[in-house]
C-alpha positions, 0 to 999 in steps of 0.5 A: 406205114402202119407200124409207124404210125401205130395204126396197125394196133389200132386196126388189130384192136378194133378187129378183135373186138369187132371179132369178139361182138359179131361171135357173141351175136351168133352164138346168142341167136344161135344158142336161143337165148335171144330167140326164145325172148322175142319171136322171130320176125323181132329178130330178123327186124333188129338183123335188119337194123344192125345191118343198117348201122354197119353200112352207115358207120362203115361208110362213114369210116371208110369215106365211102360216100352213099349214093342217093340210091343207098339212101332210098334203100337206107331210108326204106329199110328204115321206114320198114322198121318203123311202120313194123315198131308202129303197128306192132305197138298199136296191136298189142294196144288194142289188145289191152284196151279190149281185155275184159276184167269181168267174166266172158262166161256167164253160165257156172262151171258143174 
């Protein structure tokens, strides 16, 4: 059936692209290309969102229904990522506001 309908070629193509993307992701993370530019916490948060995206897309693609418990888990994960992002931005804003352009040390260097 797969060969006659042409789905085999489509599945193989998608599998190859998926394998290459996953390999590139792992190599970038392993060789510290990504980790040298962002913190480990950011990397873990982005990895969580990547997994959520994979769960939702695969359930749509394969017709697997998302149960109430799955939906709650997805919403909790998205909420956690959103709160992490929000509080990180607030911390950055506070750090920028507290930066003074005036010298804080009034004692001249000898």
